[in-house]
DORO-841890 format. One line per 2 residues: number of its first residue (from 1); for each residue x, y, z of N, C-alpha, C. Coordinates in nm, 3 decimals. Layout:
BEGIN
NUM = X Y Z X Y Z X Y Z; ... .
END
This chain:
BEGIN
1 = 0.085 -0.119 0.000 0.000 0.000 0.000 0.089 0.124 0.000; 0.066 0.220 -0.090 0.152 0.338 -0.097 0.141 0.424 0.028 .
3 = 0.252 0.490 0.059 0.256 0.578 0.176 0.161 0.695 0.156; 0.085 0.726 0.261 -0.003 0.843 0.259 0.077 0.962 0.309 .
5 = 0.098 1.058 0.223 0.182 1.173 0.258 0.098 1.284 0.319; 0.149 1.343 0.425 0.087 1.459 0.488 0.199 1.549 0.540 .
7 = 0.175 1.678 0.535 0.276 1.772 0.584 0.209 1.895 0.642; 0.248 1.937 0.764 0.197 2.064 0.818 0.265 2.180 0.748 .
9 = 0.188 2.275 0.702 0.242 2.390 0.631 0.193 2.519 0.696; 0.277 2.622 0.691 0.242 2.754 0.743 0.270 2.857 0.635 .
11 = 0.169 2.935 0.602 0.185 3.048 0.511 0.173 3.174 0.595; 0.280 3.252 0.601 0.283 3.367 0.692 0.359 3.482 0.630 .
13 = 0.304 3.602 0.643 0.376 3.721 0.599 0.320 3.842 0.672; 0.401 3.946 0.695 0.352 4.069 0.757 0.294 4.162 0.650 .
15 = 0.172 4.206 0.673 0.107 4.298 0.579 0.118 4.439 0.637; 0.194 4.525 0.569 0.218 4.661 0.615 0.135 4.758 0.530 .
17 = 0.061 4.846 0.596 -0.018 4.944 0.522 -0.017 5.078 0.594; -0.023 5.183 0.515 -0.036 5.318 0.570 -0.184 5.348 0.589 .
19 = -0.213 5.446 0.673 -0.351 5.478 0.707 -0.387 5.618 0.657; -0.507 5.630 0.606 -0.560 5.761 0.572 -0.610 5.832 0.697 .
21 = -0.666 5.952 0.682 -0.707 6.029 0.800 -0.816 5.962 0.883; -0.907 5.887 0.820 -1.018 5.825 0.894 -0.968 5.707 0.976 .
23 = -0.896 5.613 0.912 -0.846 5.497 0.985 -0.741 5.538 1.088; -0.662 5.639 1.056 -0.564 5.688 1.152 -0.633 5.739 1.278 .
25 = -0.739 5.818 1.261 -0.811 5.870 1.377 -0.877 5.758 1.456; -0.931 5.657 1.387 -0.998 5.545 1.454 -0.900 5.470 1.543 .
27 = -0.784 5.433 1.489 -0.688 5.356 1.567 -0.620 5.440 1.674; -0.597 5.568 1.644 -0.544 5.656 1.748 -0.642 5.669 1.862 .
29 = -0.772 5.676 1.828 -0.875 5.682 1.932 -0.877 5.558 2.018; -0.864 5.439 1.957 -0.862 5.316 2.036 -0.746 5.317 2.135 .
31 = -0.633 5.369 2.091 -0.518 5.377 2.181 -0.549 5.463 2.302; -0.637 5.563 2.284 -0.675 5.654 2.393 -0.807 5.612 2.457 .
33 = -0.852 5.488 2.432 -0.976 5.432 2.489 -1.098 5.511 2.444; -1.099 5.547 2.318 -1.212 5.618 2.258 -1.248 5.549 2.127 .
35 = -1.379 5.528 2.105 -1.424 5.465 1.982 -1.484 5.572 1.892; -1.432 5.583 1.772 -1.480 5.682 1.677 -1.550 5.614 1.560 .
37 = -1.656 5.677 1.512 -1.721 5.638 1.389 -1.716 5.753 1.291; -1.780 5.737 1.176 -1.785 5.843 1.078 -1.930 5.862 1.036 .
39 = -1.971 5.989 1.020 -2.110 6.019 0.988 -2.126 6.038 0.838; -2.229 5.976 0.783 -2.259 5.987 0.641 -2.345 6.109 0.614 .
41 = -2.367 6.136 0.486 -2.448 6.251 0.449 -2.591 6.243 0.497; -2.646 6.120 0.514 -2.784 6.108 0.561 -2.792 6.088 0.712 .
43 = -2.679 6.108 0.782 -2.681 6.108 0.928 -2.648 5.977 0.994; -2.626 5.871 0.919 -2.589 5.744 0.980 -2.445 5.751 1.032 .
45 = -2.416 5.676 1.139 -2.283 5.669 1.195 -2.230 5.528 1.174; -2.118 5.516 1.103 -2.061 5.387 1.068 -1.943 5.356 1.159 .
47 = -1.948 5.240 1.223 -1.840 5.191 1.309 -1.815 5.044 1.275; -1.693 5.007 1.235 -1.576 5.093 1.221 -1.592 5.192 1.106 .
49 = -1.524 5.306 1.114 -1.542 5.409 1.011 -1.477 5.370 0.880; -1.534 5.418 0.772 -1.478 5.398 0.638 -1.458 5.533 0.573 .
51 = -1.379 5.538 0.468 -1.345 5.665 0.406 -1.446 5.708 0.301; -1.528 5.613 0.255 -1.628 5.645 0.152 -1.759 5.577 0.188 .
53 = -1.869 5.647 0.165 -2.001 5.594 0.193 -2.023 5.470 0.105; -2.052 5.353 0.164 -2.070 5.232 0.083 -2.193 5.236 -0.007 .
55 = -2.285 5.331 0.017 -2.405 5.342 -0.066 -2.386 5.445 -0.176; -2.336 5.564 -0.140 -2.327 5.674 -0.237 -2.186 5.697 -0.290 .
57 = -2.084 5.634 -0.228 -1.943 5.654 -0.261 -1.894 5.794 -0.224; -1.972 5.869 -0.148 -1.933 6.003 -0.105 -1.815 5.992 -0.006 .
59 = -1.718 6.083 -0.020 -1.606 6.086 0.072 -1.655 6.126 0.211; -1.607 6.055 0.315 -1.652 6.078 0.452 -1.535 6.124 0.538 .
61 = -1.557 6.230 0.615 -1.453 6.281 0.703 -1.507 6.326 0.838; -1.639 6.323 0.860 -1.701 6.375 0.982 -1.694 6.269 1.091 .
63 = -1.588 6.270 1.171 -1.568 6.171 1.276 -1.649 6.206 1.400; -1.709 6.105 1.460 -1.788 6.125 1.582 -1.755 6.016 1.682 .
65 = -1.768 6.049 1.809 -1.742 5.951 1.915 -1.869 5.875 1.947; -1.854 5.744 1.969 -1.967 5.662 2.013 -1.931 5.599 2.146 .
67 = -2.031 5.530 2.205 -2.009 5.468 2.336 -1.922 5.344 2.326; -1.866 5.305 2.440 -1.793 5.178 2.452 -1.885 5.066 2.498 .
69 = -2.015 5.093 2.500 -2.115 4.991 2.530 -2.203 4.971 2.407; -2.268 4.856 2.400 -2.350 4.831 2.283 -2.435 4.705 2.298 .
71 = -2.492 4.662 2.186 -2.586 4.549 2.183 -2.540 4.446 2.081; -2.543 4.320 2.120 -2.507 4.211 2.029 -2.620 4.193 1.928 .
73 = -2.586 4.200 1.800 -2.688 4.181 1.696 -2.690 4.038 1.645; -2.578 3.968 1.648 -2.572 3.826 1.613 -2.441 3.770 1.665 .
75 = -2.431 3.636 1.675 -2.312 3.578 1.735 -2.295 3.433 1.691; -2.173 3.380 1.712 -2.142 3.240 1.687 -2.039 3.196 1.790 .
77 = -2.060 3.077 1.847 -1.971 3.029 1.953 -1.849 2.961 1.892; -1.732 2.989 1.948 -1.605 2.930 1.905 -1.550 2.846 2.020 .
79 = -1.572 2.713 2.017 -1.530 2.631 2.131 -1.382 2.601 2.135; -1.314 2.610 2.020 -1.172 2.573 2.013 -1.091 2.685 1.949 .
81 = -1.050 2.783 2.029 -0.972 2.895 1.973 -0.843 2.846 1.909; -0.807 2.907 1.798 -0.683 2.877 1.729 -0.573 2.971 1.778 .
83 = -0.447 2.934 1.755 -0.337 3.025 1.793 -0.354 3.162 1.727; -0.318 3.264 1.800 -0.322 3.403 1.755 -0.463 3.464 1.757 .
85 = -0.565 3.386 1.796 -0.698 3.447 1.809 -0.703 3.528 1.938; -0.801 3.620 1.951 -0.797 3.717 2.062 -0.796 3.656 2.201 .
87 = -0.866 3.544 2.223 -0.872 3.481 2.354 -0.825 3.337 2.345; -0.760 3.290 2.452 -0.709 3.153 2.454 -0.815 3.053 2.498 .
89 = -0.922 3.101 2.562 -1.032 3.015 2.604 -1.150 3.033 2.510; -1.246 2.940 2.515 -1.362 2.946 2.427 -1.432 3.081 2.439 .
91 = -1.480 3.133 2.327 -1.543 3.265 2.325 -1.647 3.269 2.214; -1.718 3.381 2.206 -1.817 3.401 2.100 -1.768 3.510 2.006 .
93 = -1.777 3.482 1.874 -1.765 3.589 1.776 -1.896 3.667 1.779; -1.888 3.799 1.786 -2.009 3.880 1.797 -2.003 3.999 1.702 .
95 = -2.120 4.039 1.655 -2.137 4.169 1.592 -2.204 4.258 1.694; -2.137 4.370 1.728 -2.186 4.461 1.832 -2.216 4.596 1.770 .
97 = -2.342 4.641 1.787 -2.378 4.777 1.747 -2.359 4.866 1.869; -2.250 4.944 1.866 -2.221 5.031 1.979 -2.326 5.141 1.988 .
99 = -2.353 5.185 2.109 -2.451 5.292 2.131 -2.404 5.420 2.062; -2.488 5.474 1.978 -2.453 5.590 1.898 -2.414 5.555 1.757 .
101 = -2.402 5.424 1.725 -2.365 5.379 1.591 -2.485 5.315 1.522; -2.478 5.309 1.389 -2.585 5.248 1.311 -2.540 5.118 1.244 .
103 = -2.414 5.081 1.260 -2.362 4.957 1.205 -2.293 4.879 1.316; -2.263 4.752 1.289 -2.206 4.665 1.392 -2.058 4.640 1.368 .
105 = -1.987 4.621 1.477 -1.843 4.596 1.479 -1.820 4.449 1.511; -1.737 4.381 1.433 -1.703 4.241 1.460 -1.590 4.234 1.562 .
107 = -1.614 4.157 1.668 -1.510 4.134 1.768 -1.544 4.007 1.844; -1.486 3.988 1.962 -1.510 3.868 2.040 -1.570 3.905 2.175 .
109 = -1.647 3.810 2.230 -1.713 3.829 2.360 -1.661 3.723 2.456; -1.611 3.766 2.570 -1.567 3.674 2.674 -1.688 3.633 2.756 .
111 = -1.729 3.508 2.740 -1.848 3.457 2.809 -1.819 3.316 2.857; -1.884 3.272 2.968 -1.853 3.139 3.024 -1.900 3.023 2.936 .
113 = -1.992 3.047 2.846 -2.041 2.941 2.760 -2.147 2.993 2.666; -2.189 2.913 2.567 -2.287 2.960 2.469 -2.422 2.994 2.531 .
115 = -2.455 2.931 2.645 -2.583 2.962 2.710 -2.585 3.103 2.768; -2.467 3.163 2.784 -2.459 3.298 2.840 -2.462 3.406 2.733 .
117 = -2.476 3.366 2.607 -2.475 3.461 2.496 -2.612 3.462 2.430; -2.657 3.578 2.392 -2.785 3.588 2.322 -2.786 3.715 2.237 .
119 = -2.861 3.712 2.131 -2.882 3.833 2.053 -2.960 3.933 2.136; -2.916 4.057 2.135 -2.982 4.161 2.214 -2.918 4.187 2.348 .
121 = -2.819 4.104 2.389 -2.757 4.126 2.520 -2.670 4.251 2.516; -2.657 4.311 2.632 -2.577 4.432 2.646 -2.432 4.395 2.677 .
123 = -2.338 4.464 2.613 -2.196 4.436 2.633 -2.120 4.568 2.638; -1.995 4.559 2.683 -1.908 4.676 2.687 -1.767 4.635 2.649 .
125 = -1.689 4.733 2.609 -1.550 4.710 2.571 -1.466 4.679 2.694; -1.382 4.577 2.683 -1.275 4.557 2.781 -1.146 4.599 2.712 .
127 = -1.086 4.705 2.761 -0.967 4.760 2.696 -0.843 4.679 2.732; -0.752 4.667 2.638 -0.624 4.601 2.663 -0.541 4.683 2.759 .
129 = -0.462 4.615 2.841 -0.379 4.687 2.939 -0.275 4.774 2.869; -0.220 4.723 2.760 -0.124 4.799 2.681 -0.183 4.819 2.542 .
131 = -0.193 4.945 2.500 -0.258 4.976 2.373 -0.157 5.043 2.280; -0.162 5.004 2.154 -0.062 5.049 2.057 -0.122 5.119 1.936 .
133 = -0.255 5.126 1.930 -0.319 5.183 1.813 -0.355 5.076 1.712; -0.425 4.973 1.757 -0.468 4.861 1.672 -0.604 4.814 1.720 .
135 = -0.673 4.734 1.637 -0.804 4.683 1.677 -0.793 4.596 1.801; -0.674 4.539 1.827 -0.653 4.459 1.947 -0.644 4.544 2.073 .
137 = -0.649 4.678 2.062 -0.661 4.761 2.180 -0.793 4.734 2.251; -0.894 4.688 2.175 -1.014 4.630 2.235 -0.979 4.484 2.260 .
139 = -0.951 4.449 2.386 -0.913 4.312 2.417 -1.027 4.217 2.384; -1.149 4.259 2.417 -1.270 4.181 2.388 -1.388 4.262 2.437 .
141 = -1.508 4.207 2.423 -1.627 4.262 2.488 -1.663 4.172 2.605; -1.735 4.228 2.701 -1.781 4.153 2.817 -1.924 4.193 2.848 .
143 = -2.003 4.102 2.907 -2.143 4.135 2.936 -2.154 4.250 3.035; -2.258 4.329 3.018 -2.290 4.435 3.114 -2.440 4.458 3.111 .
145 = -2.492 4.526 3.211 -2.636 4.551 3.218 -2.670 4.699 3.206; -2.568 4.783 3.191 -2.592 4.927 3.194 -2.657 4.976 3.065 .
147 = -2.739 5.076 3.075 -2.795 5.145 2.960 -2.697 5.253 2.917; -2.703 5.296 2.791 -2.607 5.397 2.745 -2.620 5.529 2.819 .
149 = -2.505 5.586 2.858 -2.502 5.719 2.919 -2.482 5.822 2.810; -2.531 5.946 2.831 -2.513 6.049 2.728 -2.365 6.077 2.703 .
151 = -2.330 6.093 2.578 -2.196 6.139 2.544 -2.190 6.290 2.561; -2.071 6.346 2.588 -2.060 6.491 2.596 -2.101 6.556 2.464 .
153 = -2.169 6.668 2.471 -2.210 6.739 2.350 -2.110 6.849 2.318; -2.103 6.889 2.193 -2.021 7.003 2.158 -2.103 7.130 2.182 .
155 = -2.049 7.244 2.147 -2.114 7.371 2.179 -2.245 7.388 2.104; -2.265 7.317 1.993 -2.390 7.329 1.919 -2.497 7.238 1.973 .
157 = -2.460 7.151 2.070 -2.559 7.061 2.128 -2.586 6.938 2.045; -2.505 6.909 1.945 -2.530 6.793 1.859 -2.493 6.665 1.931 .
159 = -2.551 6.552 1.885 -2.522 6.422 1.944 -2.521 6.317 1.835; -2.417 6.233 1.825 -2.297 6.233 1.907 -2.210 6.356 1.878 .
161 = -2.121 6.385 1.968 -2.039 6.504 1.949 -1.938 6.483 1.838; -1.899 6.589 1.773 -1.793 6.581 1.673 -1.660 6.556 1.742 .
163 = -1.586 6.457 1.696 -1.459 6.423 1.759 -1.354 6.527 1.726; -1.272 6.558 1.824 -1.163 6.653 1.802 -1.040 6.579 1.756 .
165 = -0.942 6.651 1.706 -0.817 6.589 1.666 -0.748 6.531 1.789; -0.687 6.412 1.779 -0.619 6.353 1.894 -0.503 6.441 1.939 .
167 = -0.487 6.447 2.073 -0.382 6.531 2.129 -0.246 6.464 2.121; -0.245 6.332 2.102 -0.118 6.260 2.098 -0.077 6.234 1.954 .
169 = 0.042 6.180 1.936 0.093 6.148 1.803 0.002 6.047 1.736; -0.048 6.077 1.616 -0.143 5.986 1.553 -0.076 5.859 1.503 .
171 = -0.155 5.753 1.493 -0.110 5.627 1.434 -0.120 5.644 1.282; -0.011 5.627 1.212 -0.010 5.650 1.068 0.006 5.523 0.985 .
173 = 0.038 5.410 1.051 0.055 5.285 0.977 0.045 5.167 1.071; 0.016 5.051 1.016 0.007 4.929 1.095 0.077 4.815 1.021 .
175 = 0.119 4.716 1.099 0.172 4.591 1.044 0.081 4.479 1.095; 0.007 4.418 1.003 -0.086 4.313 1.039 -0.030 4.178 0.992 .
177 = 0.006 4.089 1.084 0.059 3.959 1.042 -0.053 3.872 0.986; -0.029 3.815 0.870 -0.123 3.721 0.809 -0.064 3.582 0.820 .
179 = -0.141 3.486 0.867 -0.089 3.350 0.890 -0.197 3.248 0.861; -0.158 3.142 0.793 -0.249 3.032 0.763 -0.176 2.901 0.794 .
181 = -0.229 2.826 0.891 -0.175 2.694 0.925 -0.267 2.588 0.865; -0.209 2.492 0.794 -0.292 2.387 0.738 -0.209 2.261 0.715 .
183 = -0.277 2.151 0.696 -0.211 2.024 0.667 -0.239 1.989 0.521; -0.132 1.965 0.447 -0.146 1.935 0.305 -0.136 1.784 0.285 .
185 = -0.232 1.726 0.216 -0.232 1.584 0.182 -0.244 1.573 0.030; -0.135 1.539 -0.040 -0.141 1.531 -0.186 -0.222 1.409 -0.230 .
187 = -0.277 1.419 -0.348 -0.348 1.306 -0.406 -0.253 1.210 -0.474; -0.309 1.117 -0.553 -0.227 1.015 -0.617 -0.121 1.075 -0.708 .
189 = -0.160 1.169 -0.795 -0.066 1.225 -0.892 0.048 1.299 -0.822; 0.014 1.383 -0.725 0.118 1.457 -0.653 0.206 1.364 -0.571 .
191 = 0.148 1.259 -0.512 0.227 1.164 -0.434 0.328 1.092 -0.522; 0.286 1.051 -0.643 0.379 0.987 -0.735 0.491 1.083 -0.775 .
193 = 0.455 1.208 -0.796 0.554 1.310 -0.831 0.656 1.327 -0.719; 0.609 1.334 -0.592 0.699 1.352 -0.478 0.785 1.228 -0.456 .
195 = 0.728 1.110 -0.480 0.807 0.988 -0.465 0.921 0.985 -0.567; 0.894 1.030 -0.689 1.000 1.036 -0.790 1.106 1.139 -0.753 .
197 = 1.065 1.252 -0.696 1.162 1.353 -0.655 1.258 1.298 -0.550; 1.207 1.208 -0.462 1.294 1.148 -0.361 1.404 1.065 -0.427 .
199 = 1.381 1.020 -0.550 1.480 0.946 -0.627 1.554 1.036 -0.725; 1.532 1.167 -0.709 1.594 1.269 -0.793 1.554 1.252 -0.940 .
201 = 1.429 1.218 -0.958 1.368 1.213 -1.091 1.250 1.309 -1.092; 1.222 1.369 -1.206 1.109 1.461 -1.218 1.008 1.398 -1.314 .
203 = 0.889 1.369 -1.261 0.788 1.294 -1.335 0.661 1.377 -1.349; 0.609 1.383 -1.469 0.481 1.445 -1.494 0.382 1.343 -1.548 .
205 = 0.265 1.390 -1.591 0.164 1.302 -1.648 0.112 1.360 -1.778; 0.085 1.270 -1.875 0.041 1.312 -2.006 -0.111 1.300 -2.018 .
207 = -0.171 1.403 -2.076 -0.315 1.400 -2.103 -0.341 1.304 -2.219; -0.436 1.211 -2.206 -0.463 1.118 -2.316 -0.533 1.184 -2.434 .
209 = -0.584 1.307 -2.415 -0.656 1.375 -2.521 -0.567 1.473 -2.598; -0.515 1.576 -2.528 -0.433 1.677 -2.596 -0.286 1.642 -2.599 .
211 = -0.245 1.539 -2.521 -0.108 1.488 -2.518 -0.010 1.582 -2.448; -0.060 1.685 -2.379 0.030 1.772 -2.305 0.079 1.701 -2.179 .
213 = 0.202 1.732 -2.141 0.263 1.673 -2.022 0.269 1.780 -1.913; 0.205 1.752 -1.800 0.196 1.850 -1.692 0.290 1.813 -1.578 .
215 = 0.371 1.911 -1.537 0.466 1.896 -1.427 0.458 2.022 -1.341; 0.425 2.012 -1.213 0.382 1.890 -1.144 0.248 1.840 -1.198 .
217 = 0.222 1.709 -1.188 0.095 1.656 -1.237 -0.021 1.695 -1.146; -0.138 1.705 -1.205 -0.256 1.747 -1.129 -0.361 1.637 -1.118 .
219 = -0.339 1.527 -1.186 -0.436 1.419 -1.182 -0.543 1.431 -1.288; -0.554 1.550 -1.347 -0.650 1.574 -1.455 -0.597 1.687 -1.541 .
221 = -0.629 1.682 -1.669 -0.585 1.786 -1.761 -0.670 1.911 -1.741; -0.611 2.027 -1.709 -0.690 2.149 -1.689 -0.753 2.200 -1.817 .
223 = -0.704 2.155 -1.933 -0.759 2.199 -2.061 -0.874 2.109 -2.106; -0.852 1.978 -2.099 -0.951 1.882 -2.150 -1.046 1.831 -2.043 .
225 = -1.005 1.840 -1.916 -1.091 1.793 -1.809 -1.097 1.642 -1.796; -0.998 1.570 -1.849 -0.997 1.424 -1.839 -0.884 1.382 -1.747 .
227 = -0.899 1.264 -1.686 -0.799 1.213 -1.593 -0.669 1.182 -1.666; -0.558 1.206 -1.596 -0.427 1.170 -1.649 -0.371 1.055 -1.567 .
229 = -0.292 0.970 -1.630 -0.235 0.858 -1.557 -0.103 0.812 -1.613; -0.076 0.844 -1.740 0.049 0.802 -1.803 0.163 0.889 -1.752 .
231 = 0.257 0.827 -1.681 0.370 0.901 -1.627 0.479 0.919 -1.732; 0.538 1.039 -1.731 0.644 1.072 -1.825 0.755 1.142 -1.747 .
233 = 0.878 1.094 -1.759 0.990 1.160 -1.693 1.039 1.274 -1.782; 1.059 1.391 -1.724 1.101 1.510 -1.799 1.229 1.566 -1.738 .
235 = 1.284 1.667 -1.809 1.404 1.734 -1.759 1.523 1.642 -1.752; 1.609 1.658 -1.652 1.593 1.755 -1.543 1.628 1.899 -1.581 .
237 = 1.689 1.919 -1.700 1.723 2.054 -1.739 1.601 2.127 -1.794; 1.610 2.260 -1.794 1.498 2.338 -1.844 1.540 2.479 -1.880 .
239 = 1.441 2.562 -1.910 1.463 2.698 -1.958 1.384 2.797 -1.873; 1.450 2.904 -1.830 1.381 3.012 -1.759 1.289 3.084 -1.857 .
241 = 1.161 3.088 -1.824 1.066 3.160 -1.911 1.044 3.302 -1.860; 1.004 3.316 -1.737 0.990 3.448 -1.673 1.047 3.438 -1.532 .
243 = 1.073 3.553 -1.470 1.133 3.550 -1.336 1.104 3.681 -1.265; 1.127 3.680 -1.134 1.117 3.803 -1.055 1.233 3.808 -0.957 .
245 = 1.273 3.928 -0.918 1.379 3.949 -0.822 1.316 3.978 -0.686; 1.348 3.896 -0.587 1.292 3.910 -0.453 1.383 3.996 -0.368 .
247 = 1.328 4.105 -0.312 1.408 4.198 -0.232 1.365 4.203 -0.086; 1.264 4.123 -0.050 1.215 4.122 0.089 1.249 3.987 0.150 .
249 = 1.320 3.987 0.260 1.363 3.862 0.324 1.246 3.799 0.396; 1.220 3.673 0.365 1.110 3.601 0.428 1.151 3.554 0.567 .
251 = 1.053 3.544 0.656 1.079 3.499 0.792 1.126 3.354 0.792; 1.232 3.326 0.869 1.287 3.191 0.886 1.344 3.133 0.756 .
253 = 1.370 3.215 0.657 1.428 3.167 0.532 1.573 3.213 0.524; 1.665 3.116 0.522 1.808 3.149 0.527 1.862 3.170 0.386 .
255 = 1.808 3.269 0.316 1.853 3.305 0.183 1.872 3.456 0.180; 1.989 3.500 0.140 2.015 3.643 0.137 1.945 3.707 0.017 .
257 = 1.889 3.824 0.039 1.828 3.899 -0.069 1.932 3.994 -0.129; 1.916 4.031 -0.258 1.812 3.985 -0.348 1.844 3.847 -0.407 .
259 = 1.736 3.774 -0.440 1.752 3.649 -0.512 1.641 3.639 -0.616; 1.649 3.537 -0.701 1.557 3.527 -0.815 1.471 3.402 -0.803 .
261 = 1.341 3.420 -0.823 1.248 3.309 -0.838 1.200 3.312 -0.982; 1.195 3.193 -1.044 1.166 3.188 -1.187 1.066 3.079 -1.220 .
263 = 0.997 3.097 -1.333 0.923 2.988 -1.395 1.019 2.916 -1.489; 1.023 2.783 -1.476 1.119 2.702 -1.551 1.042 2.597 -1.630 .
265 = 1.059 2.600 -1.761 0.999 2.499 -1.848 1.098 2.385 -1.863; 1.073 2.274 -1.794 1.162 2.159 -1.803 1.152 2.096 -1.941 .
267 = 1.261 2.043 -1.990 1.262 1.980 -2.122 1.160 1.867 -2.126; 1.069 1.872 -2.222 0.967 1.771 -2.237 0.838 1.802 -2.168 .
269 = 0.831 1.910 -2.089 0.708 1.946 -2.016 0.632 2.054 -2.091; 0.502 2.057 -2.070 0.416 2.158 -2.132 0.360 2.256 -2.030 .
271 = 0.420 2.259 -1.912 0.379 2.351 -1.808 0.503 2.390 -1.730; 0.525 2.520 -1.711 0.642 2.566 -1.637 0.618 2.555 -1.487 .
273 = 0.719 2.509 -1.413 0.713 2.509 -1.268 0.801 2.622 -1.215; 0.793 2.649 -1.085 0.874 2.760 -1.032 0.984 2.707 -0.943 .
275 = 1.095 2.779 -0.938 1.209 2.742 -0.856 1.305 2.858 -0.841; 1.389 2.850 -0.739 1.487 2.955 -0.714 1.608 2.935 -0.804 .
277 = 1.664 3.044 -0.853 1.783 3.040 -0.938 1.904 3.078 -0.853; 2.007 2.992 -0.856 2.130 3.018 -0.782 2.250 2.996 -0.873 .
279 = 2.368 3.019 -0.817 2.491 2.996 -0.893 2.518 3.103 -0.997; 2.448 3.215 -0.989 2.465 3.323 -1.085 2.417 3.452 -1.018 .
281 = 2.483 3.566 -1.041 2.433 3.691 -0.984 2.289 3.718 -1.028; 2.211 3.772 -0.935 2.068 3.791 -0.964 2.045 3.878 -1.086 .
283 = 2.135 3.974 -1.112 2.112 4.064 -1.225 2.159 4.006 -1.358; 2.204 3.880 -1.356 2.240 3.813 -1.481 2.138 3.707 -1.522 .
285 = 2.038 3.685 -1.439 1.931 3.591 -1.476 1.850 3.654 -1.589; 1.808 3.574 -1.684 1.738 3.626 -1.802 1.645 3.519 -1.859 .
287 = 1.550 3.564 -1.936 1.463 3.473 -2.009 1.547 3.392 -2.108; 1.518 3.262 -2.117 1.592 3.176 -2.207 1.712 3.109 -2.144 .
289 = 1.749 3.149 -2.020 1.864 3.090 -1.953 1.840 2.940 -1.931; 1.937 2.858 -1.968 1.927 2.714 -1.948 1.977 2.679 -1.808 .
291 = 1.897 2.599 -1.735 1.929 2.569 -1.595 1.909 2.420 -1.568; 1.964 2.375 -1.454 1.950 2.237 -1.409 1.932 2.236 -1.258 .
293 = 1.867 2.133 -1.203 1.841 2.131 -1.059 1.965 2.099 -0.978; 1.970 2.154 -0.856 2.075 2.124 -0.759 2.006 2.062 -0.637 .
295 = 2.045 1.939 -0.604 1.984 1.866 -0.493 2.073 1.872 -0.371; 2.012 1.865 -0.254 2.087 1.856 -0.130 2.048 1.728 -0.059 .
297 = 2.143 1.669 0.014 2.116 1.544 0.085 2.000 1.562 0.183; 1.913 1.464 0.183 1.803 1.465 0.279 1.682 1.545 0.237 .
299 = 1.684 1.604 0.117 1.569 1.682 0.071 1.496 1.605 -0.037; 1.366 1.629 -0.047 1.282 1.559 -0.143 1.272 1.633 -0.276 .
301 = 1.312 1.758 -0.280 1.298 1.837 -0.402 1.425 1.919 -0.425; 1.446 1.969 -0.546 1.567 2.049 -0.572 1.572 2.172 -0.482 .
303 = 1.693 2.203 -0.434 1.711 2.323 -0.352 1.701 2.448 -0.439; 1.764 2.442 -0.558 1.757 2.554 -0.651 1.800 2.505 -0.789 .
305 = 1.794 2.592 -0.887 1.841 2.562 -1.023 1.959 2.654 -1.055; 2.058 2.597 -1.128 2.177 2.674 -1.163 2.197 2.668 -1.315 .
307 = 2.272 2.763 -1.371 2.297 2.761 -1.515 2.373 2.636 -1.558; 2.337 2.586 -1.675 2.405 2.468 -1.730 2.528 2.504 -1.811 .
309 = 2.539 2.628 -1.854 2.647 2.669 -1.942 2.612 2.657 -2.088; 2.492 2.605 -2.119 2.449 2.594 -2.259 2.411 2.732 -2.313 .
311 = 2.408 2.748 -2.443 2.356 2.873 -2.501 2.210 2.893 -2.462; 2.168 3.019 -2.453 2.029 3.049 -2.419 1.935 2.987 -2.521 .
313 = 1.818 2.945 -2.474 1.717 2.888 -2.562 1.655 2.997 -2.648; 1.618 2.962 -2.769 1.551 3.056 -2.858 1.411 3.084 -2.805 .
315 = 1.368 3.209 -2.815 1.238 3.250 -2.762 1.123 3.164 -2.815; 1.130 3.129 -2.941 1.021 3.053 -3.002 1.004 2.915 -2.939 .
317 = 1.106 2.865 -2.870 1.097 2.731 -2.810 1.020 2.730 -2.679; 1.000 2.849 -2.618 0.930 2.851 -2.489 0.821 2.959 -2.481 .
319 = 0.793 3.027 -2.591 0.699 3.139 -2.586 0.559 3.094 -2.549; 0.522 2.968 -2.579 0.389 2.919 -2.543 0.377 2.883 -2.396 .
321 = 0.487 2.888 -2.323 0.486 2.849 -2.182 0.503 2.968 -2.089; 0.494 3.089 -2.142 0.507 3.208 -2.059 0.386 3.221 -1.967 .
END
C-alpha cells in the first residue's frame, strides 16, 4: 500500500499598510480608549469608520465619538480557539452595534459558555492593558447591564459630538501579520511526483486527449478535463521563461536577498514550474537561460536551479509556456 503523505504547512507574511485620516483617527482613538465612527451625508454613523459611503461613494470625514457599550446583533460560539486568536479560552464571535452607531463591529465576547450569549444582550469594551493603536486595543467585549449614558455634547448641542483631533501622536501605519496553518495531503498524482523527486527524478503526467505533459501533475488535464495517468519523466534541465527578483527577506528563510524566483519549463514538459535560481548573480538571470536542478542530501525536491552553461534557448521554443 503506498505511503499516505501529509505535511503541516504555514503560510505567513507581515502585511504593512499606511492609514488615511479616517483609519488613523480610529486607531489613534482606540489607543486613547475612545471609539470613533464616521457620519454619512444622511446622518448614519458607521463603526468601524470607512473613508467612503458604501451606498453613495461620497467621501466621509465627519468623525464622531460613540459609546464603549452596545448590543449584540448576532453571534457564533467558538469552542476551540486557534493560535493568535484574541482569547485563549472558548469565546463568542459577535457583531456589536455600539450605542450611537448604526452599524455593527465584529469582535469577540468573553463569556462562560454559549448559554450565556444571546442576541440583544448588552456588552461593553474591555480595553487592553497595553494599547498600541490597533483593533486589538479592544481586548474583547464583556457582558454588562448598563444602559447607554449620554456622550458629551459640543457647543452646538449635537449628538454624538464631533470628535476633536487627537492630542497625541497619531497612528499613521500598521503591520498586520497574516498567517495560515494547514495540513497538506497530496493526491495520487502529486504523491507519485513527490516519490519520484525522492529518487531525484522529475515525473509528470500526459493527457490522453491533448497529449500535453503537466509537471507537477494534477491528476487531470486542466484543458480537457480528463484524468491523467500516463507518467512521463522530464528534464531535469529546463529553460527560464519568466522570473522576478525578490528583495524582501522572508521569515525563517536562510537566503540572502536579493535572489531570483523563476518559472522554468523543463525539457519535455508543457507547463512551467517555479524554482529559485542560484549559482549566478541575480542581475544576470534572463529569459531563455538554461538551468538544471541542484539537490541537497536529505531533501525531497531540488534546492535551486543553476545555469548549465548551454547557449540560451531561442524564444520561439518557450513562448507558449510564458
